[in-house]
VOPAGU-2260 file (C-alpha; in pm, 1 decimal, decimal comma):
REM VOPAGU-2260
SITE   aa  ch    i         X         Y         Z
SITE  MET   A    0      43,3     -20,8       8,4
SITE  ALA   A    1     179,4     336,1    -103,3
SITE  GLY   A    2     199,0     607,1     125,4
SITE  PRO   A    3     466,1     866,7     220,0
SITE  PRO   A    4     762,4     787,7     429,5
SITE  VAL   A    5     732,0     705,6     807,7
SITE  CYS   A    6     892,5     871,6    1051,8
SITE  VAL   A    7     899,2     702,9    1431,6
SITE  LEU   A    8     990,7     901,7    1702,5
SITE  GLY   A    9    1080,4     628,7    1997,8
SITE  LEU   A   10    1211,1     272,3    1889,9
SITE  GLY   A   11    1075,8      56,9    2203,4
SITE  LEU   A   12     853,4    -262,0    2162,5
SITE  ILE   A   13     588,6     -73,3    1990,6
SITE  GLY   A   14     792,4     156,0    1802,8
SITE  GLY   A   15    1053,6     -39,1    1684,9
SITE  SER   A   16     796,4    -327,9    1558,8
SITE  ILE   A   17     635,9     -26,0    1326,8
SITE  VAL   A   18     979,3      30,7    1201,8
SITE  ARG   A   19    1015,0    -341,7    1118,0
SITE  ALA   A   20     643,3    -396,9     998,3
SITE  THR   A   21     650,9     -99,1     792,4
SITE  ALA   A   22     986,3    -192,4     605,2
SITE  ALA   A   23     853,4    -520,3     529,7
SITE  ALA   A   24     582,8    -392,3     373,6
SITE  GLY   A   25     796,3    -215,5     124,6
SITE  ARG   A   26     783,6     176,0     265,8
SITE  GLU   A   27    1030,4     404,3     364,4
SITE  VAL   A   28    1112,0     436,3     728,6
SITE  PHE   A   29    1312,0     603,6     958,4
SITE  GLY   A   30    1350,7     654,0    1327,7
SITE  TYR   A   31    1477,5     806,8    1650,0
SITE  ASN   A   32    1544,6     694,8    1952,7
SITE  ARG   A   33    1673,0     894,6    2271,2
SITE  SER   A   34    1917,5     619,9    2403,4
SITE  VAL   A   35    2240,6     521,5    2171,6
SITE  GLN   A   36    2178,7     148,0    2278,4
SITE  GLY   A   37    1811,3     191,8    2107,5
SITE  ALA   A   38    1933,8     311,3    1800,2
SITE  GLN   A   39    2251,5     121,1    1743,7
SITE  GLY   A   40    2011,8    -202,2    1787,6
SITE  ALA   A   41    1816,5     -87,4    1518,9
SITE  GLN   A   42    2109,6      31,3    1304,5
SITE  SER   A   43    2292,7    -322,8    1350,4
SITE  GLU   A   44    2013,7    -502,2    1176,7
SITE  GLY   A   45    1996,1    -266,1     880,7
SITE  PHE   A   46    1710,8      31,2     985,8
SITE  ASP   A   47    1745,8     352,9     910,8
SITE  ALA   A   48    1792,7     481,1    1302,8
SITE  SER   A   49    1947,6     856,6    1478,0
SITE  THR   A   50    1989,9     980,5    1795,6
SITE  ASP   A   51    1972,2    1361,4    1643,3
SITE  LEU   A   52    1602,8    1470,3    1705,4
SITE  ALA   A   53    1661,8    1766,8    1519,7
SITE  GLU   A   54    1783,5    1613,7    1207,2
SITE  THR   A   55    1548,3    1316,1    1204,0
SITE  LEU   A   56    1278,5    1584,1    1227,1
SITE  THR   A   57    1440,4    1789,1     966,6
SITE  ARG   A   58    1405,8    1504,2     736,1
SITE  ALA   A   59    1054,6    1445,7     816,7
SITE  ALA   A   60     956,5    1789,3     719,6
SITE  HIS   A   61    1162,7    1756,0     383,2
SITE  THR   A   62    1009,8    1440,0     282,0
SITE  GLY   A   63     652,7    1487,1     425,6
SITE  ALA   A   64     671,4    1182,2     645,1
SITE  LEU   A   65     416,0    1065,4     870,2
SITE  ILE   A   66     536,3    1107,7    1233,5
SITE  VAL   A   67     436,2     823,5    1463,9
SITE  LEU   A   68     468,9     921,3    1839,9
SITE  ALA   A   69     586,4     604,5    2014,7
SITE  VAL   A   70     776,5     779,3    2341,0
SITE  PRO   A   71     599,7     779,7    2696,9
SITE  MET   A   72     328,8     986,3    2797,4
SITE  PRO   A   73     536,9    1197,7    2991,7
SITE  ALA   A   74     766,0    1267,9    2728,1
SITE  LEU   A   75     529,5    1397,8    2478,6
SITE  PRO   A   76     511,9    1791,1    2575,8
SITE  ASN   A   77     874,9    1866,1    2511,7
SITE  MET   A   78     855,9    1597,2    2195,3
SITE  LEU   A   79     540,7    1783,5    2037,0
SITE  ALA   A   80     750,8    2109,3    2101,6
SITE  HIS   A   81    1013,8    2003,6    1879,9
SITE  ILE   A   82     769,6    1867,1    1610,2
SITE  GLY   A   83     606,8    2212,2    1618,4
SITE  ASP   A   84     924,5    2397,1    1533,3
SITE  LEU   A   85    1072,5    2163,6    1293,7
SITE  ALA   A   86     797,2    1977,5    1144,2
SITE  ALA   A   87     451,8    2117,3    1227,3
SITE  ASP   A   88     297,9    2033,6     875,9
SITE  CYS   A   89     382,6    1649,1     893,8
SITE  ALA   A   90      84,6    1424,9     927,2
SITE  LEU   A   91     116,2    1323,4    1304,7
SITE  THR   A   92     -20,7     984,8    1482,5
SITE  ASP   A   93      83,6     813,1    1795,1
SITE  VAL   A   94      57,4     476,8    1945,8
SITE  THR   A   95     -23,3     577,7    2334,1
SITE  SER   A   96    -262,1     377,2    2513,5
SITE  VAL   A   97    -441,3     678,8    2606,5
SITE  LYS   A   98    -621,4     919,5    2371,6
SITE  ARG   A   99    -798,0    1202,6    2569,8
SITE  ALA   A  100    -478,7    1291,1    2749,6
SITE  VAL   A  101    -279,9    1308,7    2397,5
SITE  LEU   A  102    -499,8    1502,6    2238,5
SITE  ASP   A  103    -509,4    1755,1    2504,8
SITE  GLU   A  104    -128,1    1751,9    2451,9
SITE  VAL   A  105    -113,0    1821,9    2081,3
SITE  GLU   A  106    -413,0    2086,6    2129,3
SITE  ALA   A  107    -195,0    2266,7    2359,7
SITE  ALA   A  108     124,8    2236,0    2104,3
SITE  GLY   A  109    -113,2    2392,8    1853,9
SITE  LEU   A  110     -50,3    2047,2    1614,9
SITE  GLN   A  111    -393,7    1920,1    1627,5
SITE  THR   A  112    -513,4    1970,6    1252,3
SITE  ARG   A  113    -258,2    1729,7    1123,9
SITE  TYR   A  114    -317,7    1481,4    1430,3
SITE  VAL   A  115    -513,7    1125,7    1430,1
SITE  GLY   A  116    -491,5     926,9    1726,3
SITE  GLY   A  117    -387,0     586,1    1717,5
SITE  HIS   A  118    -352,8     285,2    1929,5
SITE  PRO   A  119    -229,0     -67,4    1844,2
SITE  MET   A  120    -401,7    -347,1    2119,6
SITE  THR   A  121     -93,9    -525,2    2161,1
SITE  GLY   A  122     210,2    -577,8    2263,1
SITE  THR   A  123     390,2    -795,3    2574,9
SITE  ALA   A  124     553,6    -740,0    2908,0
SITE  HIS   A  125     889,9    -654,9    2805,5
SITE  SER   A  126    1024,5    -336,4    2634,9
SITE  GLY   A  127    1300,2    -186,2    2416,1
SITE  TRP   A  128    1424,3    -210,8    2062,6
SITE  SER   A  129    1498,3    -592,5    2115,1
SITE  ALA   A  130    1119,1    -675,9    2254,7
SITE  GLY   A  131    1000,1    -583,9    1926,0
SITE  HIS   A  132     935,2    -773,7    1601,6
SITE  GLY   A  133     755,8    -712,4    1271,9
SITE  GLY   A  134     464,7    -948,1    1349,9
SITE  LEU   A  135     380,7    -788,0    1671,9
SITE  PHE   A  136      43,5    -613,3    1493,8
SITE  ALA   A  137     -41,8    -916,6    1258,0
SITE  ARG   A  138    -430,8    -923,1    1296,8
SITE  ALA   A  139    -413,0    -694,2    1607,8
SITE  PRO   A  140    -706,4    -427,3    1651,9
SITE  TRP   A  141    -536,5     -97,2    1611,3
SITE  VAL   A  142    -744,1     209,4    1714,5
SITE  VAL   A  143    -747,1     495,9    1477,7
SITE  SER   A  144    -942,6     773,7    1618,5
SITE  VAL   A  145   -1242,2     984,2    1449,3
SITE  ASP   A  146   -1285,5    1283,0    1678,4
SITE  ASN   A  147   -1455,1    1611,9    1521,9
SITE  HIS   A  148   -1115,8    1764,8    1421,4
SITE  VAL   A  149    -994,5    1469,7    1224,1
SITE  ASP   A  150    -882,4    1569,1     876,6
SITE  ALA   A  151   -1011,4    1318,4     630,0
SITE  ALA   A  152    -659,3    1271,1     400,3
SITE  VAL   A  153    -448,0    1248,5     730,5
SITE  TRP   A  154    -705,4    1005,4     873,1
SITE  SER   A  155    -620,3     783,4     561,7
SITE  ILE   A  156    -280,8     825,0     601,1
SITE  VAL   A  157    -264,4     704,9     956,1
SITE  THR   A  158    -519,3     397,3     838,1
SITE  ALA   A  159    -288,2     299,6     549,6
SITE  LEU   A  160      17,2     253,8     817,0
SITE  ALA   A  161    -197,7      12,2    1054,0
SITE  LEU   A  162    -277,8    -175,8     747,8
SITE  ASP   A  163      56,4    -196,4     615,8
SITE  CYS   A  164     126,8    -312,7     949,7
SITE  GLY   A  165     -61,7    -589,5     945,8
SITE  ALA   A  166    -360,1    -493,1    1189,8
SITE  VAL   A  167    -723,9    -399,8    1136,1
SITE  VAL   A  168    -839,4     -85,7    1213,5
SITE  VAL   A  169   -1110,5      -9,1    1471,7
SITE  PRO   A  170   -1212,1     340,3    1432,9
SITE  ALA   A  171   -1334,3     508,9    1777,2
SITE  LYS   A  172   -1387,4     849,0    1943,8
SITE  SER   A  173   -1088,4     909,8    2202,6
SITE  ASP   A  174   -1327,7     948,7    2494,0
SITE  GLU   A  175   -1481,6     582,2    2386,7
SITE  HIS   A  176   -1132,5     448,0    2349,2
SITE  ASP   A  177   -1006,2     556,3    2676,7
SITE  ALA   A  178   -1344,8     426,8    2846,3
SITE  ALA   A  179   -1228,2      77,4    2658,6
SITE  ALA   A  180    -890,8      80,0    2755,9
SITE  ALA   A  181    -961,4     141,9    3134,3
SITE  ALA   A  182   -1139,3    -185,7    3126,5
SITE  ILE   A  183    -972,3    -411,7    2898,6
SITE  SER   A  184    -623,1    -299,9    2972,0
SITE  HIS   A  185    -565,3     -53,9    3264,2
SITE  LEU   A  186    -800,1    -235,5    3507,0
SITE  PRO   A  187    -621,0    -547,8    3423,8
SITE  HIS   A  188    -299,5    -406,8    3513,8
SITE  LEU   A  189    -397,0    -333,1    3854,0
SITE  LEU   A  190    -578,0    -605,0    3928,8
SITE  ALA   A  191    -243,8    -827,9    3815,7
SITE  GLU   A  192     -64,8    -611,7    4040,9
SITE  ALA   A  193    -287,4    -670,1    4324,0
SITE  LEU   A  194    -276,2   -1052,4    4269,9
SITE  ALA   A  195      93,2   -1063,3    4269,1
SITE  VAL   A  196     106,8    -902,4    4581,6
SITE  THR   A  197    -190,1   -1070,4    4755,0
SITE  ALA   A  198      -6,5   -1415,6    4681,8
SITE  ALA   A  199     308,3   -1307,4    4757,1
SITE  GLU   A  200     178,2   -1302,0    5118,0
SITE  VAL   A  201      89,6   -1639,7    5117,8
SITE  PRO   A  202     423,8   -1865,7    5175,1
SITE  LEU   A  203     303,7   -2193,6    4963,3
SITE  ALA   A  204     132,0   -1991,0    4696,5
SITE  PHE   A  205     439,8   -1914,5    4453,4
SITE  ALA   A  206     540,1   -2294,0    4482,1
SITE  LEU   A  207     197,5   -2427,0    4362,6
SITE  ALA   A  208     114,9   -2132,1    4103,8
SITE  ALA   A  209      18,9   -2260,9    3767,6
SITE  GLY   A  210    -161,7   -2172,5    3461,6
SITE  SER   A  211    -416,6   -1943,7    3638,6
SITE  PHE   A  212    -201,8   -1736,8    3851,2
SITE  ARG   A  213      45,0   -1722,8    3550,3
SITE  ASP   A  214    -177,3   -1596,7    3294,1
SITE  ALA   A  215    -380,0   -1371,9    3550,4
SITE  THR   A  216     -63,9   -1189,6    3644,7
SITE  ARG   A  217     131,4   -1165,9    3328,5
SITE  VAL   A  218     125,9    -836,8    3277,0
SITE  ALA   A  219     220,8    -764,6    3619,0
SITE  GLY   A  220     576,8    -818,4    3468,4
SITE  THR   A  221     541,2    -460,2    3272,0
SITE  ALA   A  222     773,2    -222,2    3381,2
SITE  PRO   A  223     612,8     -11,9    3665,5
SITE  ASP   A  224     695,7     336,5    3496,6
SITE  LEU   A  225     500,2     207,4    3186,5
SITE  VAL   A  226     213,9      58,6    3408,5
SITE  ARG   A  227     206,9     412,7    3576,1
SITE  ALA   A  228     243,0     638,2    3254,4
SITE  MET   A  229     -55,0     425,8    3135,4
SITE  CYS   A  230    -279,1     423,7    3390,4
SITE  GLU   A  231    -229,4     768,4    3559,9
SITE  ALA   A  232    -299,5     928,9    3211,8
SITE  ASN   A  233    -652,5     788,0    3223,2
SITE  THR   A  234    -758,3     875,2    3574,5
SITE  SER   A  235   -1086,2     976,4    3461,8
SITE  GLN   A  236   -1177,5     651,5    3317,3
SITE  LEU   A  237   -1001,3     441,6    3544,3
SITE  VAL   A  238   -1135,4     575,6    3852,4
SITE  PRO   A  239   -1475,5     469,6    3806,8
SITE  THR   A  240   -1398,2     143,5    3639,8
SITE  THR   A  241   -1216,1      66,4    3959,7
SITE  ASP   A  242   -1481,5     153,7    4169,9
SITE  ARG   A  243   -1700,9     -75,5    3949,1
SITE  VAL   A  244   -1481,7    -350,3    4038,8
SITE  ILE   A  245   -1470,3    -288,0    4385,1
SITE  GLU   A  246   -1846,7    -292,7    4418,7
SITE  LEU   A  247   -1845,3    -644,0    4268,1
SITE  LEU   A  248   -1617,6    -805,5    4474,9
SITE  GLY   A  249   -1753,8    -627,7    4765,3
SITE  ARG   A  250   -2111,1    -800,0    4712,9
SITE  ALA   A  251   -1914,6   -1124,0    4626,1
SITE  ARG   A  252   -1751,4   -1089,5    4941,0
SITE  GLU   A  253   -2050,2   -1029,8    5142,1
SITE  SER   A  254   -2231,6   -1328,1    4999,5
SITE  LEU   A  255   -1951,7   -1562,4    5060,7
SITE  ALA   A  256   -1940,0   -1468,2    5415,8
SITE  GLY   A  257   -2314,7   -1452,2    5446,8
SITE  ASN   A  258   -2415,5   -1745,8    5226,0
SITE  ALA   A  259   -2075,0   -1898,7    5150,9
SITE  SER   A  260   -2185,0   -1861,3    4776,2
SITE  VAL   A  261   -2013,4   -1659,3    4487,3
SITE  ALA   A  262   -2279,7   -1765,8    4248,9
SITE  ASP   A  263   -2397,2   -1449,4    4120,6
SITE  LEU   A  264   -2044,9   -1298,3    4027,1
SITE  ALA   A  265   -1937,2   -1659,0    3889,7
SITE  ASP   A  266   -2252,7   -1625,0    3658,2
SITE  ALA   A  267   -2231,8   -1308,9    3550,5
SITE  GLY   A  268   -1901,3   -1341,6    3480,5
SITE  HIS   A  269   -1909,3   -1596,0    3269,1
SITE  ALA   A  270   -2189,8   -1470,2    3072,9
SITE  ALA   A  271   -2002,2   -1180,4    3015,8
SITE  ARG   A  272   -1714,5   -1391,3    2897,1
SITE  THR   A  273   -1931,8   -1586,6    2658,9
SITE  ARG   A  274   -2065,5   -1266,5    2514,4
SITE  TYR   A  275   -1675,7   -1175,1    2434,4
SITE  GLU   A  276   -1622,8   -1489,9    2299,5
SITE  SER   A  277   -1922,4   -1466,2    2040,9
SITE  PHE   A  278   -1878,6   -1077,3    1985,3
SITE  PRO   A  279   -1974,4    -986,7    1626,4
SITE  ARG   A  280   -1679,2    -888,9    1383,4
SITE  TYR   A  281   -1749,6    -757,6    1021,8
SITE  ASP   A  282   -1602,4    -574,1     754,2
SITE  ILE   A  283   -1636,2    -183,5     719,5
SITE  ASP   A  284   -1584,3    -125,7     344,5
SITE  SER   A  285   -1869,1     110,0     207,5
SITE  ILE   A  286   -1834,1     402,6     462,2
SITE  VAL   A  287   -1693,4     705,1     209,6
SITE  VAL   A  288   -1401,5     909,2     442,5
SITE  GLY   A  289   -1466,9    1273,4     377,9
SITE  ALA   A  290   -1816,0    1234,3     289,0
SITE  GLU   A  291   -2108,5    1407,1     531,6
SITE  ASN   A  292   -2121,8    1257,7     884,3
SITE  TRP   A  293   -1814,7     980,5     796,2
SITE  ARG   A  294   -1629,6    1032,9    1158,1
SITE  GLU   A  295   -1999,5     947,2    1319,7
SITE  GLN   A  296   -2067,7     644,3    1077,8
SITE  LEU   A  297   -1727,8     531,4    1131,9
SITE  ALA   A  298   -1736,5     549,8    1501,7
SITE  ALA   A  299   -2087,3     371,0    1536,8
SITE  ALA   A  300   -1966,0     100,6    1311,5
SITE  GLY   A  301   -1651,3      49,5    1542,7
SITE  ARG   A  302   -1882,4      48,2    1853,9
SITE  ALA   A  303   -2075,3    -247,9    1666,8
SITE  GLY   A  304   -1784,4    -451,2    1606,1
SITE  GLY   A  305   -1678,4    -335,1    1272,7
SITE  VAL   A  306   -1297,4    -340,0    1132,7
SITE  ILE   A  307   -1132,2    -197,3     840,0
SITE  ARG   A  308    -928,6    -439,8     670,2
SITE  SER   A  309    -850,9    -259,4     320,1
SITE  ALA   A  310    -837,0     107,2     246,4
SITE  LEU   A  311   -1174,9     262,1     237,1
SITE  PRO   A  312   -1293,5     489,6     -44,0
SITE  THR   A  313   -1252,3     882,8      -4,5
SITE  LEU   A  314   -1455,6    1149,8    -143,0
SITE  ASP   A  315   -1198,1    1262,2    -371,3
SITE  SER   A  316   -1170,9     923,2    -525,8
SITE  ARG   A  317   -1555,9     924,0    -576,9
SITE  GLN   A  318   -1540,9    1239,4    -775,7
């Protein structure tokens, strides 16, 4: 799929995997990494990487590249300031696990007209260039935002990147993404941490731990700084989601203490899991990007289980 060059800022697990997948798709891609180790790791594998941010952004501006922000949330304001100075006209996206907070930073930097949020829903507990691989995004959902400010041409460019990396695109509004991410990504991190701590306090627990404990605590192996960055940036959505889990566990605890039963929670949880396993998926293929109400149509389709597997028609292509 043709597209502009791709400039990836941050060559960790996600950014490094984007570099690999984009290159494998036959597209021009180059990157920046603050640490020499990450940049040299990319260079040793034949990829175009630098530790000079100004040089990288100047190149992005001259080539009309799509800039991908793949740095931790705390680094965004400084990075956006540099982009504003050196590459303000470039199309811009990110891979951060929250969208509203990133959009706020982008707006504060005055770069929202060329920005479309993104979030590939995949990853591992490991980090750094060596943790990445080109197949990380294969068939994974990749959220591409359809907020009211989003430009149709930039949206198509960002969608093309996700598709070239092997993902399926799920269109969503930033606030709706963050509410969903709180439930299916950020809350599981908190639960995994709490479960790991609880088990560590029981002398025989680790000696007996097997599949259930391993699977339920897998993400507790993620670096604490990364967990903090994603959870704390989504505070407004994560707090009520955490309250809901506490409420459910509180009811189960009362039922267990009073009636020796956890039937209500077990039945409700099994039913919800069954719904997840049979959740419908269908291809979005007829919505015209840039046509009247296209953002709202795509958001509604994403809520209903629609995914994009190939480039959508655009208003310009229909004229």
